[in-house]
C-alpha positions in Angstrom: -15.6 -50.5 20.5 -18.5 -49.5 18.3 -18.2 -46.9 15.5 -21.1 -45.8 13.3 -20.6 -44.8 9.7 -23.6 -42.8 8.5 -24.9 -43.2 5.0 -24.7 -39.4 4.5 -21.0 -39.5 5.3 -20.1 -41.9 2.5 -18.5 -41.0 -0.8 -20.9 -40.2 -3.6 -20.6 -40.3 -7.4 -23.4 -39.4 -9.8 -22.6 -40.4 -13.4 -26.1 -39.9 -14.7 -26.7 -43.6 -15.6 -25.0 -44.6 -12.3 -25.6 -43.3 -8.8 -23.1 -44.8 -6.4 -22.4 -44.4 -2.7 -19.0 -45.6 -1.4 -18.6 -46.8 2.2 -14.9 -46.9 1.7 -12.4 -45.1 -0.6 -13.0 -46.1 -4.2 -12.1 -44.6 -7.6 -12.1 -40.8 -7.3 -13.4 -40.9 -3.7 -10.5 -41.0 -1.3 -10.7 -40.8 2.5 -7.6 -42.0 4.4 -9.8 -42.7 7.4 -12.0 -45.1 5.4 -9.8 -47.3 3.3 -11.6 -50.5 4.2 -12.1 -52.5 7.4 -9.9 -55.6 7.9 -10.2 -57.6 4.7 -13.4 -55.8 3.7 -12.2 -53.3 1.0 -15.4 -52.1 -0.8 -19.1 -51.7 -0.3 -20.5 -49.8 -3.2 -24.3 -49.0 -3.1 -25.1 -48.8 -6.8 -28.2 -47.8 -8.8 -28.0 -48.3 -12.5 -30.5 -46.9 -15.1 -32.3 -49.3 -17.5 -30.1 -50.5 -20.3 -26.9 -49.2 -18.8 -24.0 -50.8 -16.9 -20.3 -51.4 -16.5 -18.6 -52.5 -19.8 -15.9 -55.1 -19.9 -13.1 -54.4 -17.4 -10.5 -56.4 -15.6 -9.7 -57.3 -11.9 -7.2 -59.5 -10.2 -6.7 -60.8 -6.7 -10.0 -59.8 -5.2 -13.2 -61.7 -4.0 -16.1 -59.8 -5.5 -19.6 -60.3 -4.3 -22.8 -58.8 -5.9 -26.0 -58.6 -3.8 -29.0 -57.4 -5.7 -31.7 -55.5 -3.8 -34.1 -54.5 -6.7 -34.2 -55.3 -10.4 -31.9 -57.7 -12.2 -28.2 -57.6 -13.1 -26.7 -59.3 -16.2 -23.2 -60.7 -15.8 -20.7 -61.9 -18.4 -17.1 -62.8 -17.9 -13.9 -64.1 -19.6 -14.2 -67.6 -18.0 -17.5 -68.3 -19.9 -20.1 -67.3 -17.3 -23.3 -65.6 -18.3 -25.9 -65.1 -15.6 -28.8 -63.0 -14.4 -28.7 -61.9 -10.7 -31.9 -61.1 -9.0 -32.9 -60.2 -5.4 -32.0 -63.1 -3.1 -29.1 -64.1 -5.3 -25.5 -63.9 -4.1 -22.9 -63.8 -6.8 -19.2 -64.5 -6.0 -16.5 -63.9 -8.6 -12.9 -64.7 -7.7 -10.7 -62.5 -9.8 -7.6 -64.5 -9.0 -4.8 -64.1 -11.5 -7.1 -62.1 -13.8 -10.6 -61.9 -15.1 -12.5 -59.6 -17.4 -16.3 -59.1 -16.8 -19.2 -56.8 -17.5 -22.3 -56.0 -15.3 -25.4 -54.5 -17.0 -28.9 -53.7 -16.0 -30.9 -56.6 -17.4 -33.9 -54.4 -18.0 -34.1 -51.6 -20.6 -36.7 -49.8 -18.6 -36.4 -50.4 -14.9 -33.5 -49.5 -12.6 -31.4 -52.0 -10.7 -30.1 -51.5 -7.2 -27.3 -53.7 -5.9 -24.3 -53.8 -3.6 -20.8 -54.5 -4.9 -18.6 -55.9 -2.2 -14.9 -56.6 -2.4 -13.0 -58.7 0.1 -9.2 -59.2 -0.1 -8.3 -62.9 -0.6 -6.0 -65.0 1.5 -3.9 -66.0 -1.5 -3.0 -64.3 -4.7 -2.8 -65.7 -8.2 -5.5 -68.4 -7.8 -7.6 -69.5 -10.8 -10.5 -67.2 -11.4 -13.9 -68.6 -10.6 -17.6 -67.9 -10.3 -20.5 -69.0 -8.1 -24.1 -67.9 -7.6 -26.7 -69.1 -5.1 -30.1 -67.9 -4.1 -31.4 -67.3 -0.5 -35.1 -66.7 0.0 -36.6 -64.0 2.3 -37.7 -66.9 4.5 -34.1 -68.0 4.8 -33.3 -64.6 6.2 -36.4 -63.6 8.1 -35.6 -62.7 11.7 -32.2 -64.4 11.6 -28.7 -64.1 10.1 -28.3 -66.5 7.2 -24.7 -67.5 6.2 -24.4 -66.5 2.5 -20.6 -66.5 1.9 -17.8 -68.2 3.8 -14.5 -70.1 3.3 -15.2 -73.4 1.7 -18.9 -72.6 1.2 -20.1 -73.8 4.7 -23.8 -74.4 5.1 -24.7 -74.0 1.5 -23.1 -70.5 1.2 -21.0 -69.3 -1.7 -17.3 -70.1 -1.2 -14.9 -67.3 -0.9 -11.1 -67.4 -0.7 -10.8 -65.2 2.4 -11.0 -65.6 6.2 -14.4 -63.9 6.3 -18.0 -64.9 6.7 -20.9 -62.9 5.4 -24.4 -63.1 6.8 -27.7 -61.6 5.6 -31.0 -61.1 7.5 -34.3 -59.3 7.3 -35.7 -57.9 10.5 -39.1 -56.6 11.5 -40.1 -54.9 14.7 -40.4 -58.1 16.8 -37.3 -59.9 15.4 -34.0 -60.4 17.2 -30.8 -62.2 16.4 -27.4 -62.5 18.0 -24.2 -63.5 16.3 -21.2 -64.3 18.6 -17.9 -62.8 17.5 -14.6 -64.3 18.4 -12.6 -61.8 20.6 -9.7 -62.0 18.0 -12.0 -60.9 15.2 -14.1 -57.9 14.2 -17.4 -57.3 12.5 -18.8 -54.8 10.1 -22.6 -54.3 9.8 -24.2 -52.7 6.7 -27.9 -51.9 6.5 -28.9 -52.4 2.9 -32.6 -51.5 3.2 -35.1 -50.3 5.8 -34.0 -49.7 9.4 -32.6 -51.8 12.2 -31.3 -51.5 15.7 -27.8 -53.0 16.0 -25.9 -53.2 19.3 -28.1 -50.4 20.7 -27.6 -48.1 17.6 -30.5 -47.1 15.4 -29.4 -47.5 11.8 -31.0 -46.6 8.5 -30.4 -47.7 4.9 -26.8 -47.2 3.9 -25.5 -46.9 7.5 -22.6 -49.0 8.6 -21.3 -50.1 12.0 -17.8 -51.3 12.9 -17.4 -53.6 16.0 -14.0 -54.3 17.5 -13.6 -56.1 20.8 -17.3 -56.8 21.1 -18.7 -60.2 22.1 -21.6 -60.2 19.6 -23.6 -58.5 16.9 -27.1 -58.0 18.3 -29.9 -57.0 16.0 -33.2 -56.3 17.6 -36.1 -54.9 15.7 -36.4 -52.9 12.5 -38.6 -51.7 9.7 -37.9 -54.4 7.2 -34.3 -53.9 7.8 -32.1 -56.0 5.4 -28.8 -56.3 7.1 -25.4 -57.7 6.0 -22.9 -58.7 8.7 -19.2 -59.4 7.9 -17.3 -61.5 10.4 -13.6 -60.6 9.7 -10.2 -61.8 10.9 
């Protein structure tokens, strides 16, 4: 079964300094039909003005991934991490038994555009942790590059959840196929550009749920930057 979630159907919050679109229910946006997909709980498509950001706040028992598309994001947390996240970087913060953090636009003038992704962990109460790795456009060009997985397989960031996250960039002549175990499902999110996924033409912000499908098939696109979530 294939279900398309159009970008225009997502929740939307405009706070002035923050323009955010919610694929799934989040904060004041509530849609009982879109509470998440398997262990995938949040995909927030955030644009933050220069010099602005999310002040210190706390989380627990969630795997949080930040994926920057434009600009730079400054991160600080209660476990001593300070980092700048740029396009190509994948940040993983395990909230575990509790962590406090802030995320600010690293520029005073230019905006930052990033995805904030939450995945429910397999275990609760683990020690909080942080990891950040970079994946070049060449790593993702015309293929699906593993960027997050249990145990950090293949150089990906390690998440404490039965999920794998892939990223790829697709032009008109590109094609990639990712086999999906029949007991699992997949969610596809087009972060930028356009792409054709399992016969569906998708634009930036669109999502696609696949259940009982043998594979994710991406063929062609206009610089389509695509994330694929392989979920138990």
